[in-house]
Residue, then its C-alpha position, 0 to 999 in steps of 0.5 A: m500500500g502506498l498511503k499518503i497523508s493526503d489520502f486521509n479525509r478527517e471530515e469523513s473519517s476515511v482513507s482512499i486507496s488509489r495506489q500501491v508501492v512496489f519494489e521493482s528491478d530492471i535487469e538488462t544483461d545476460k549476467g543478471i546485473v541489476i541496472c535499476s531497482g527501487k520502490r515505485e508507485k503504481p495503480p492498484k492491480t484491479e478496479n476493486s482495489y480502489r476503495t475507501l475505508y473507515v478510519p477509527q479515532i486511534i488511527w487519527d491519533e497516530l497520524d497526528k503523532r506522525k505528522k508532528w514527528i515529520e515536521e520536527n525532523k524537517k526542521k532539524l534536518g533542513e535541506k537534508y530531509 
């Protein structure tokens, strides 16, 4: 799953699932050497994978903590973030 904070809707207590994050490797040589690899965002596998889920209060509490942690780290690390 590739959730972003922008996928959450506090007014409706929901989260929209609209992407997945996958690890892919592009192998281009006969010796099996990996030329390019990494995490990539892709659309979900099927139409049924696009969905909206209810988000309970405990998740909102954790999301608020994480957003605060992210902002603190951005300030500490500056351009290195």
